C-alpha positions as a Markdown table, in Angstrom:
| # | Residue | x | y | z |
|---|---|---|---|---|
| 1 | Met | 105.4 | 61.4 | 73.5 |
| 2 | Arg | 108.0 | 60.2 | 71.0 |
| 3 | Gly | 106.6 | 56.8 | 71.1 |
| 4 | Gly | 103.1 | 58.2 | 70.2 |
| 5 | Leu | 105.0 | 60.2 | 67.3 |
| 6 | Arg | 106.4 | 57.0 | 65.9 |
| 7 | Leu | 103.0 | 55.3 | 66.0 |
| 8 | Thr | 101.6 | 58.3 | 64.0 |
| 9 | Ala | 104.5 | 57.9 | 61.5 |
| 10 | Ile | 103.7 | 54.2 | 61.1 |
| 11 | Gly | 100.1 | 55.0 | 60.4 |
| 12 | Gly | 101.0 | 57.8 | 57.9 |
| 13 | Ala | 103.1 | 55.6 | 56.0 |
| 14 | Glu | 100.5 | 52.9 | 56.0 |
| 15 | Arg | 97.9 | 54.9 | 54.4 |
| 16 | Leu | 100.0 | 55.6 | 51.4 |
| 17 | Ile | 99.8 | 51.9 | 50.5 |
| 18 | Trp | 96.2 | 51.3 | 51.4 |
| 19 | Pro | 95.3 | 49.9 | 48.0 |
| 20 | Leu | 98.1 | 47.5 | 48.1 |
| 21 | Ile | 97.2 | 46.3 | 51.4 |
| 22 | Ala | 93.6 | 45.8 | 50.6 |
| 23 | Arg | 94.5 | 43.6 | 47.5 |
| 24 | Arg | 97.0 | 41.5 | 49.4 |
| 25 | Thr | 94.4 | 41.2 | 52.4 |
| 26 | Arg | 91.9 | 39.7 | 50.2 |
| 27 | Arg | 94.2 | 37.4 | 48.5 |
| 28 | Arg | 95.5 | 36.0 | 51.6 |
| 29 | Phe | 92.2 | 35.6 | 53.2 |
| 30 | Val | 90.7 | 33.8 | 50.3 |
| 31 | Arg | 94.0 | 31.7 | 49.8 |
| 32 | Asn | 94.0 | 30.6 | 53.6 |
| 33 | Gly | 90.3 | 29.3 | 53.4 |
| 34 | Gly | 88.5 | 32.4 | 54.5 |
| 35 | Pro | 84.8 | 32.9 | 53.2 |
| 36 | Pro | 85.1 | 35.0 | 50.1 |
| 37 | Asp | 82.1 | 37.0 | 51.3 |
| 38 | Arg | 83.5 | 38.1 | 54.7 |
| 39 | Trp | 87.1 | 39.3 | 53.6 |
| 40 | Ser | 86.2 | 42.8 | 53.9 |
| 41 | Glu | 85.8 | 42.4 | 57.5 |
| 42 | Arg | 89.7 | 42.4 | 57.7 |
| 43 | Leu | 89.4 | 45.9 | 56.4 |
| 44 | Gly | 87.0 | 47.0 | 59.1 |
| 45 | His | 83.8 | 46.7 | 57.1 |
| 46 | Thr | 81.1 | 45.0 | 59.0 |
| 47 | His | 77.3 | 44.8 | 59.6 |
| 48 | Gly | 74.8 | 44.5 | 62.2 |
| 49 | Arg | 75.4 | 45.6 | 66.0 |
| 50 | Pro | 73.2 | 44.6 | 68.9 |
| 51 | Asp | 71.7 | 47.4 | 71.0 |
| 52 | Gly | 73.5 | 48.3 | 74.2 |
| 53 | Ala | 77.0 | 47.5 | 75.5 |
| 54 | Val | 79.5 | 45.4 | 73.3 |
| 55 | Ile | 82.6 | 44.0 | 75.0 |
| 56 | Trp | 85.4 | 43.2 | 72.4 |
| 57 | Val | 87.3 | 40.1 | 73.0 |
| 58 | His | 90.1 | 39.2 | 70.6 |
| 59 | Ala | 91.7 | 35.8 | 70.1 |
| 60 | Val | 94.0 | 35.0 | 67.1 |
| 61 | Ser | 92.9 | 31.4 | 66.2 |
| 62 | Val | 91.7 | 28.3 | 67.3 |
| 63 | Gly | 93.6 | 27.7 | 70.3 |
| 64 | Glu | 93.1 | 31.0 | 71.7 |
| 65 | Met | 89.6 | 31.1 | 70.7 |
| 66 | Met | 89.0 | 27.8 | 72.7 |
| 67 | Ser | 90.5 | 29.5 | 75.8 |
| 68 | Ala | 88.3 | 32.5 | 75.2 |
| 69 | Leu | 85.1 | 30.6 | 75.5 |
| 70 | Pro | 85.0 | 30.3 | 79.3 |
| 71 | Leu | 86.0 | 33.8 | 79.5 |
| 72 | Ile | 83.3 | 34.8 | 77.4 |
| 73 | Asp | 80.6 | 32.8 | 79.3 |
| 74 | Ala | 81.9 | 34.5 | 82.6 |
| 75 | Ile | 81.6 | 38.0 | 81.1 |
| 76 | Leu | 78.0 | 37.4 | 79.9 |
| 77 | Asp | 77.2 | 36.0 | 83.3 |
| 78 | Ala | 78.5 | 39.0 | 85.0 |
| 79 | Arg | 77.1 | 41.5 | 82.4 |
| 80 | Pro | 73.5 | 40.4 | 81.4 |
| 81 | Asp | 73.1 | 43.6 | 79.8 |
| 82 | Ala | 75.9 | 43.4 | 77.4 |
| 83 | His | 77.0 | 41.4 | 74.4 |
| 84 | Val | 80.5 | 40.1 | 73.4 |
| 85 | Leu | 81.9 | 40.4 | 70.2 |
| 86 | Leu | 84.8 | 37.8 | 69.6 |
| 87 | Thr | 87.3 | 38.4 | 66.6 |
| 88 | Thr | 89.8 | 36.1 | 65.3 |
| 89 | Thr | 91.8 | 36.0 | 62.2 |
| 90 | Thr | 91.6 | 32.4 | 60.9 |
| 91 | Ala | 88.9 | 30.5 | 58.9 |
| 92 | Ser | 89.0 | 27.6 | 61.2 |
| 93 | Ser | 88.4 | 29.7 | 64.4 |
| 94 | Ala | 85.5 | 31.4 | 62.7 |
| 95 | Ala | 83.9 | 28.0 | 61.8 |
| 96 | Leu | 84.4 | 27.0 | 65.4 |
| 97 | Ala | 82.8 | 30.2 | 66.8 |
| 98 | Gly | 79.9 | 29.4 | 64.6 |
| 99 | Met | 79.6 | 26.2 | 66.6 |
| 100 | Arg | 80.4 | 27.1 | 69.9 |
| 101 | Leu | 79.4 | 30.7 | 70.7 |
| 102 | Pro | 76.7 | 31.2 | 73.5 |
| 103 | Asp | 73.9 | 33.6 | 73.0 |
| 104 | Arg | 74.6 | 37.3 | 73.3 |
| 105 | Ala | 78.1 | 36.5 | 71.5 |
| 106 | Leu | 78.8 | 37.1 | 67.9 |
| 107 | His | 82.0 | 36.6 | 65.6 |
| 108 | Arg | 83.6 | 38.8 | 63.2 |
| 109 | Phe | 87.2 | 38.7 | 61.6 |
| 110 | Ala | 89.5 | 41.1 | 63.2 |
| 111 | Pro | 90.6 | 44.4 | 61.6 |
| 112 | Ile | 94.0 | 44.4 | 60.1 |
| 113 | Asp | 96.3 | 46.7 | 62.1 |
| 114 | His | 95.9 | 49.7 | 59.9 |
| 115 | Pro | 94.5 | 53.0 | 60.9 |
| 116 | Ala | 91.6 | 53.2 | 58.4 |
| 117 | Ala | 90.5 | 49.6 | 59.3 |
| 118 | Val | 90.8 | 50.2 | 62.9 |
| 119 | Arg | 89.0 | 53.4 | 62.7 |
| 120 | Arg | 86.1 | 52.0 | 60.6 |
| 121 | Phe | 85.9 | 48.8 | 63.0 |
| 122 | Leu | 85.8 | 51.1 | 66.2 |
| 123 | Asp | 83.3 | 53.6 | 64.7 |
| 124 | His | 81.1 | 50.7 | 64.0 |
| 125 | Trp | 81.2 | 48.6 | 67.3 |
| 126 | Ala | 82.0 | 51.4 | 69.7 |
| 127 | Pro | 83.2 | 48.8 | 72.5 |
| 128 | Glu | 82.7 | 49.7 | 76.1 |
| 129 | Arg | 86.0 | 47.7 | 76.7 |
| 130 | Ala | 88.4 | 45.4 | 75.0 |
| 131 | Val | 90.0 | 42.1 | 76.0 |
| 132 | Phe | 92.9 | 40.8 | 73.9 |
| 133 | Leu | 94.4 | 37.1 | 74.7 |
| 134 | Glu | 97.7 | 36.0 | 75.1 |
| 135 | Ser | 100.4 | 37.7 | 72.8 |
| 136 | Glu | 98.0 | 39.9 | 70.6 |
| 137 | Leu | 99.9 | 43.2 | 70.7 |
| 138 | Trp | 98.9 | 45.4 | 67.7 |
| 139 | Pro | 100.4 | 49.0 | 68.1 |
| 140 | Thr | 97.7 | 50.7 | 65.9 |
| 141 | Gln | 94.7 | 48.9 | 67.6 |
| 142 | Ile | 96.1 | 49.6 | 70.9 |
| 143 | Ala | 96.8 | 53.3 | 70.1 |
| 144 | Ala | 93.2 | 53.6 | 68.7 |
| 145 | Leu | 91.7 | 52.2 | 71.9 |
| 146 | Tyr | 93.7 | 54.5 | 74.2 |
| 147 | Arg | 92.7 | 57.6 | 72.2 |
| 148 | Arg | 89.1 | 56.8 | 72.6 |
| 149 | Gly | 89.4 | 56.1 | 76.2 |
| 150 | Ile | 88.4 | 52.5 | 75.7 |
| 151 | Pro | 90.0 | 50.2 | 78.5 |
| 152 | Leu | 92.0 | 47.5 | 77.2 |
| 153 | Ala | 93.2 | 44.3 | 79.2 |
| 154 | Leu | 95.5 | 41.6 | 77.9 |
| 155 | Ala | 94.4 | 38.5 | 79.6 |
| 156 | Ser | 96.1 | 35.1 | 79.9 |
| 157 | Ala | 99.1 | 37.2 | 78.6 |
| 158 | Arg | 102.1 | 35.4 | 77.2 |
| 159 | Ile | 105.4 | 37.2 | 76.4 |
| 160 | Ser | 108.3 | 34.8 | 75.5 |
| 161 | Ala | 112.0 | 35.8 | 76.1 |
| 162 | Arg | 112.3 | 36.0 | 72.3 |
| 163 | Ala | 109.4 | 38.4 | 72.1 |
| 164 | Ala | 110.5 | 40.4 | 74.9 |
| 165 | Lys | 114.1 | 40.7 | 73.3 |
| 166 | Gly | 112.4 | 41.9 | 70.0 |
| 167 | Trp | 110.4 | 44.7 | 71.8 |
| 168 | Gly | 113.6 | 45.5 | 73.7 |
| 169 | Arg | 115.2 | 46.7 | 70.5 |
| 170 | Ser | 112.5 | 49.4 | 70.0 |
| 171 | Pro | 112.1 | 50.6 | 73.6 |
| 172 | Arg | 110.2 | 53.9 | 72.6 |
| 173 | Leu | 107.7 | 51.7 | 70.8 |
| 174 | Ala | 107.5 | 49.2 | 73.4 |
| 175 | Arg | 106.5 | 51.9 | 76.2 |
| 176 | Ala | 104.1 | 53.5 | 73.7 |
| 177 | Val | 102.4 | 49.9 | 73.4 |
| 178 | Phe | 102.6 | 48.6 | 76.8 |
| 179 | Gly | 102.2 | 51.7 | 78.6 |
| 180 | Arg | 98.7 | 51.9 | 77.0 |
| 181 | Ile | 97.4 | 48.5 | 78.1 |
| 182 | Gly | 95.3 | 49.2 | 81.3 |
| 183 | Leu | 95.7 | 45.9 | 82.7 |
| 184 | Ile | 98.0 | 42.8 | 82.0 |
| 185 | Leu | 97.0 | 39.4 | 83.6 |
| 186 | Ala | 100.1 | 37.3 | 83.0 |
| 187 | Gln | 100.0 | 33.6 | 82.8 |
| 188 | Asp | 103.1 | 33.3 | 85.0 |
| 189 | Ala | 105.9 | 35.3 | 86.8 |
| 190 | Asp | 108.3 | 35.6 | 83.7 |
| 191 | Thr | 105.7 | 37.2 | 81.6 |
| 192 | Ala | 104.9 | 39.5 | 84.3 |
| 193 | Glu | 108.3 | 40.6 | 84.8 |
| 194 | Arg | 108.9 | 41.0 | 81.0 |
| 195 | Ala | 105.6 | 43.1 | 80.7 |
| 196 | Arg | 106.9 | 45.5 | 83.7 |
| 197 | Ser | 110.3 | 45.9 | 82.0 |
| 198 | Leu | 108.6 | 46.9 | 78.9 |
| 199 | Gly | 106.7 | 49.7 | 80.5 |
| 200 | Ala | 103.2 | 48.1 | 81.5 |
| 201 | Pro | 101.7 | 50.1 | 84.4 |
| 202 | Arg | 99.8 | 47.4 | 86.0 |
| 203 | Val | 100.6 | 43.8 | 85.9 |
| 204 | Glu | 98.9 | 40.9 | 87.8 |
| 205 | Ile | 99.5 | 37.1 | 87.5 |
| 206 | Gly | 96.2 | 35.7 | 86.5 |
| 207 | Gly | 97.2 | 32.4 | 85.2 |
| 208 | Ser | 96.4 | 30.7 | 81.9 |
| 209 | Leu | 92.8 | 30.7 | 80.7 |
| 210 | Lys | 93.6 | 27.3 | 79.1 |
| 211 | Leu | 93.2 | 25.7 | 82.6 |
| 212 | Ala | 89.7 | 27.4 | 82.9 |
| 213 | Ser | 88.6 | 25.6 | 80.0 |
| 214 | Ala | 86.1 | 22.7 | 80.1 |
| 215 | Lys | 86.9 | 19.3 | 78.5 |
| 216 | Leu | 86.6 | 19.3 | 74.6 |
| 217 | Pro | 83.3 | 18.2 | 73.6 |
| 218 | Val | 82.6 | 14.7 | 72.3 |
| 219 | Asp | 79.6 | 13.5 | 70.5 |
| 220 | Pro | 78.8 | 10.0 | 72.0 |
| 221 | Glu | 77.1 | 8.4 | 69.1 |
| 222 | Glu | 80.2 | 9.4 | 66.7 |
| 223 | Arg | 82.6 | 8.0 | 69.4 |
| 224 | Ala | 80.6 | 4.8 | 69.5 |
| 225 | Arg | 80.7 | 4.6 | 65.8 |
| 226 | Phe | 84.4 | 5.3 | 65.6 |
| 227 | Ala | 85.3 | 2.8 | 68.3 |
| 228 | Asp | 83.3 | 0.2 | 66.5 |
| 229 | Ala | 85.4 | 0.9 | 63.2 |
| 230 | Ile | 88.6 | 0.7 | 65.2 |
| 231 | Gly | 87.8 | -2.4 | 67.1 |
| 232 | Thr | 90.8 | -3.9 | 68.8 |
| 233 | Ser | 93.4 | -2.1 | 66.5 |
| 234 | Pro | 96.1 | -0.1 | 68.5 |
| 235 | Val | 95.5 | 3.7 | 67.8 |
| 236 | Trp | 97.4 | 7.0 | 68.2 |
| 237 | Val | 96.5 | 10.6 | 67.3 |
| 238 | Ala | 98.8 | 13.2 | 65.6 |
| 239 | Ala | 97.1 | 16.2 | 66.3 |
| 240 | Ser | 97.5 | 20.0 | 65.1 |
| 241 | Thr | 100.3 | 19.2 | 62.6 |
| 242 | His | 101.6 | 21.9 | 60.3 |
| 243 | Pro | 103.6 | 21.6 | 56.9 |
| 244 | Gly | 106.7 | 19.5 | 57.3 |
| 245 | Glu | 105.4 | 17.5 | 60.3 |
| 246 | Glu | 103.0 | 15.2 | 58.4 |
| 247 | Glu | 106.0 | 13.7 | 56.7 |
| 248 | Ile | 107.6 | 13.0 | 60.1 |
| 249 | Val | 104.4 | 11.4 | 61.3 |
| 250 | Leu | 104.0 | 9.3 | 58.3 |
| 251 | Arg | 107.7 | 8.0 | 58.6 |
| 252 | Ala | 107.1 | 7.2 | 62.1 |
| 253 | Gln | 103.8 | 5.3 | 61.4 |
| 254 | Asp | 105.9 | 3.1 | 59.0 |
| 255 | Arg | 108.2 | 2.3 | 61.7 |
| 256 | Ile | 105.3 | 1.7 | 64.0 |
| 257 | Leu | 103.6 | -0.8 | 61.6 |
| 258 | Thr | 106.8 | -2.9 | 61.4 |
| 259 | Ala | 106.5 | -3.5 | 65.1 |
| 260 | Arg | 102.8 | -3.5 | 65.4 |
| 261 | Pro | 100.9 | -4.2 | 62.4 |
| 262 | Gly | 97.4 | -3.0 | 62.3 |
| 263 | Thr | 98.2 | 0.3 | 64.2 |
| 264 | Ile | 95.9 | 3.2 | 63.3 |
| 265 | Cys | 97.2 | 6.8 | 63.1 |
| 266 | Ile | 94.5 | 9.5 | 63.2 |
| 267 | Leu | 96.1 | 12.6 | 61.5 |
| 268 | Ala | 94.3 | 15.9 | 62.4 |
| 269 | Pro | 96.2 | 18.9 | 60.6 |
| 270 | Arg | 96.0 | 22.2 | 62.5 |
| 271 | His | 94.3 | 23.8 | 59.6 |
| 272 | Lys | 91.7 | 21.6 | 58.2 |
| 273 | Glu | 91.8 | 23.6 | 54.8 |
| 274 | Arg | 94.9 | 21.7 | 54.2 |
| 275 | Gly | 93.0 | 18.4 | 53.7 |
| 276 | Asp | 93.6 | 18.1 | 50.0 |
| 277 | Glu | 97.3 | 19.2 | 50.4 |
| 278 | Val | 97.9 | 16.4 | 53.2 |
| 279 | Ser | 95.7 | 13.8 | 51.3 |
| 280 | Ile | 98.3 | 13.8 | 48.5 |
| 281 | Leu | 101.0 | 12.5 | 51.1 |
| 282 | Leu | 98.7 | 9.4 | 51.8 |
| 283 | Thr | 97.8 | 6.1 | 50.1 |
| 284 | Glu | 93.9 | 5.8 | 49.4 |
| 285 | Pro | 93.2 | 7.9 | 52.5 |
| 286 | Ala | 90.0 | 7.7 | 54.3 |
| 287 | Arg | 89.0 | 11.2 | 55.2 |
| 288 | Arg | 86.6 | 12.5 | 57.8 |
| 289 | Ser | 85.4 | 15.5 | 55.5 |
| 290 | Arg | 84.2 | 12.7 | 53.2 |
| 291 | Gly | 82.4 | 10.3 | 55.4 |
| 292 | Gly | 85.3 | 7.8 | 55.7 |
| 293 | Leu | 86.2 | 5.6 | 58.7 |
| 294 | Pro | 89.5 | 4.4 | 60.1 |
| 295 | Arg | 90.9 | 1.1 | 58.9 |
| 296 | Pro | 93.5 | -1.1 | 60.7 |
| 297 | Gly | 97.2 | -0.4 | 59.5 |
| 298 | Arg | 96.2 | 3.0 | 57.8 |
| 299 | Val | 96.3 | 6.7 | 58.4 |
| 300 | Tyr | 92.9 | 8.4 | 58.9 |
| 301 | Leu | 92.9 | 12.1 | 57.7 |
| 302 | Ala | 90.8 | 13.9 | 60.5 |
| 303 | Asp | 90.2 | 16.9 | 58.3 |
| 304 | Ser | 87.2 | 18.4 | 60.3 |
| 305 | Tyr | 86.3 | 21.4 | 62.5 |
| 306 | Gly | 85.8 | 21.0 | 66.2 |
| 307 | Glu | 86.4 | 17.4 | 66.8 |
| 308 | Leu | 89.7 | 17.1 | 68.6 |
| 309 | Gly | 87.8 | 15.9 | 71.7 |
| 310 | Leu | 86.7 | 13.0 | 69.5 |
| 311 | Trp | 89.8 | 11.9 | 68.5 |
| 312 | Phe | 91.6 | 12.2 | 71.9 |
| 313 | Ser | 88.8 | 10.1 | 73.4 |
| 314 | Leu | 89.9 | 7.3 | 71.2 |
| 315 | Thr | 93.4 | 7.0 | 72.5 |
| 316 | Gly | 95.8 | 7.2 | 75.3 |
| 317 | Thr | 98.6 | 8.4 | 73.0 |
| 318 | Val | 98.8 | 11.8 | 71.3 |
| 319 | Phe | 101.6 | 13.4 | 69.3 |
| 320 | Leu | 101.0 | 17.2 | 69.5 |
| 321 | Gly | 102.1 | 19.1 | 66.5 |
| 322 | Gly | 103.4 | 22.6 | 66.0 |
| 323 | Ser | 106.6 | 21.5 | 67.9 |
| 324 | Met | 108.8 | 19.6 | 65.5 |
| 325 | Ile | 109.4 | 22.7 | 63.2 |
| 326 | Pro | 110.9 | 26.1 | 64.5 |
| 327 | Gly | 108.8 | 29.2 | 64.6 |
| 328 | Ile | 105.5 | 27.7 | 65.7 |
| 329 | Gly | 106.0 | 27.2 | 69.3 |
| 330 | Gly | 103.6 | 24.2 | 70.1 |
| 331 | His | 99.9 | 24.2 | 71.0 |
| 332 | Asn | 97.7 | 23.6 | 73.9 |
| 333 | Pro | 98.9 | 20.3 | 75.8 |
| 334 | Leu | 96.0 | 20.7 | 78.4 |
| 335 | Glu | 93.4 | 19.7 | 75.8 |
| 336 | Pro | 94.7 | 16.0 | 75.3 |
| 337 | Ala | 95.9 | 15.9 | 79.1 |
| 338 | Gly | 92.0 | 16.5 | 79.9 |
| 339 | Phe | 91.4 | 13.0 | 78.3 |
| 340 | Gly | 94.2 | 11.5 | 80.2 |
| 341 | Cys | 96.3 | 11.0 | 77.3 |
| 342 | Arg | 100.1 | 10.7 | 77.4 |
| 343 | Ile | 101.6 | 13.3 | 75.3 |
| 344 | Ile | 104.5 | 13.4 | 72.8 |
| 345 | Thr | 105.9 | 16.6 | 71.6 |
| 346 | Gly | 108.8 | 18.1 | 69.7 |
| 347 | Pro | 111.4 | 20.2 | 71.0 |
| 348 | His | 109.8 | 23.6 | 70.2 |
| 349 | Thr | 107.2 | 24.4 | 72.8 |
| 350 | Glu | 107.9 | 28.0 | 73.9 |
| 351 | Asn | 104.3 | 29.1 | 73.5 |
| 352 | Ala | 103.2 | 27.0 | 76.4 |
| 353 | Thr | 106.3 | 26.3 | 78.5 |
| 354 | Ala | 104.7 | 26.5 | 81.8 |
| 355 | Asp | 102.0 | 23.9 | 80.8 |
| 356 | Phe | 104.5 | 21.4 | 79.3 |
| 357 | Thr | 106.7 | 21.7 | 82.3 |
| 358 | Thr | 104.0 | 21.1 | 84.7 |
| 359 | Leu | 102.7 | 18.0 | 82.8 |
| 360 | Ala | 106.4 | 16.7 | 82.4 |
| 361 | Arg | 106.5 | 16.9 | 86.2 |
| 362 | Glu | 103.5 | 14.4 | 86.2 |
| 363 | Gly | 105.3 | 12.0 | 83.9 |
| 364 | Arg | 102.6 | 13.1 | 81.0 |
| 365 | Val | 105.0 | 14.3 | 78.5 |
| 366 | Thr | 107.6 | 12.7 | 76.3 |
| 367 | Arg | 109.9 | 15.0 | 74.0 |
| 368 | Val | 111.2 | 13.8 | 70.7 |
| 369 | Arg | 113.5 | 15.1 | 67.8 |
| 370 | Asp | 112.6 | 13.0 | 64.9 |
| 371 | Asp | 110.5 | 10.2 | 63.2 |
| 372 | Met | 112.6 | 7.5 | 64.8 |
| 373 | Glu | 112.2 | 8.8 | 68.4 |
| 374 | Leu | 108.5 | 9.6 | 67.7 |
| 375 | Ala | 107.9 | 6.1 | 66.7 |
| 376 | Thr | 109.9 | 4.7 | 69.8 |
| 377 | Ala | 107.7 | 7.0 | 72.0 |
| 378 | Val | 104.4 | 6.1 | 70.5 |
| 379 | Leu | 105.2 | 2.1 | 70.8 |
| 380 | Ala | 106.2 | 2.8 | 74.5 |
| 381 | Thr | 102.7 | 4.2 | 75.3 |
| 382 | Leu | 100.3 | 2.5 | 72.7 |
| 383 | Asp | 99.1 | 0.0 | 75.2 |
| 384 | Thr | 98.7 | 2.7 | 78.1 |
| 385 | Ala | 95.2 | 3.4 | 79.0 |
| 386 | Pro | 94.4 | 6.8 | 79.5 |
| 387 | Asp | 94.0 | 7.9 | 83.2 |
| 388 | Ala | 91.3 | 10.3 | 84.8 |
| 389 | Gly | 92.8 | 13.2 | 83.1 |
| 390 | Leu | 93.0 | 16.9 | 84.2 |
| 391 | Thr | 90.1 | 19.1 | 85.3 |
| 392 | Gly | 89.3 | 22.6 | 84.5 |
| 393 | Asp | 89.2 | 25.6 | 86.8 |
| 394 | Pro | 86.1 | 27.6 | 85.9 |
| 395 | Asp | 86.6 | 30.0 | 88.8 |
| 396 | Arg | 89.7 | 31.2 | 87.1 |
| 397 | Ala | 87.7 | 32.4 | 84.2 |
| 398 | Arg | 85.3 | 34.3 | 86.5 |
| 399 | Arg | 88.4 | 35.8 | 88.3 |
| 400 | Ile | 89.8 | 37.1 | 85.1 |
| 401 | Ala | 86.5 | 38.3 | 83.8 |
| 402 | Ala | 86.0 | 40.3 | 87.0 |
| 403 | Ala | 89.4 | 41.9 | 86.6 |
| 404 | Cys | 88.8 | 42.9 | 83.0 |
| 405 | Leu | 85.2 | 44.1 | 83.8 |
| 406 | Thr | 86.3 | 46.5 | 86.6 |
| 407 | Leu | 89.3 | 48.1 | 84.7 |
């Protein structure tokens, strides 16, 4: 009861500052590359709704959205009468959704976790049930779904030790949040144990949806064109980099060129809207967004959406970003592993600990701390051909979908 009162108090305080929240939401949305005509979706304003049942799936950004795709397919297969509403929060995930979503699935930006936005969103969509992915725990949204009797599952759930410690500092709030989630399908035993300790009533181990994902798509004609441009030059990929990591990659590339002149680095920032920002760091860069092609001994800026599969298919060596700078936690190593690539990562991979551990046991992962170690690791694997790669587990998506649909 007290947890519920606390959530109500939070909602009351937020209502007082709604105008400020709205202005800030718009500024941040547009600044981060969101379509200016869609910013109000973050306030719960929306349009259109298909007839019949709508199942709401929420995935915060690109990585989670890619994991959601096999789940969405499985839900639609099991429920031919229903549509899936996918919500995300980033411009890049929205762009990918436009290219990858199947029939009977549509995308909107998720509402901010404010009572007015959440109420407006739920009034419009009236979802039959909701499935949130990984670590998406929003108290206002969870409370609103609970009050309306809308079942909520947290699939491919991931709760780090740090996150559990943070929730543990507010036990009443934790119980009010976790106690209102009908089913948590944890990625691993550690997450399951943490969820139970925080008050979740029903927890099962369902595994990671990342292992259910099919191999990233590759356009064969584009691959042939890029392979022709690369020729016999050695090539490595720095994927999903964040601010502060591009500089590390470029220093490593300078070291690599000393030992292996002509080596090409394909640099693919995590957020493609940073293309102009990253290009300033480069000398006469060729850019994917402007139709350029890689050149021997240069860095190629891969500032496009939905083409990581293309870049991974051109190399056997991938540095996976989001791992050199604290606070990000790494990205999905199973995507490059699907192409048989050797993976180089920084020390900060808490978002995918189990996946990195599994791949490390197979000798697929090298950890580095700085540009010198990165250069050494790249040079050690530069001539290694990719192996057969990992294969997905489509049955996992079907199992997770079935559990969510019977809640």
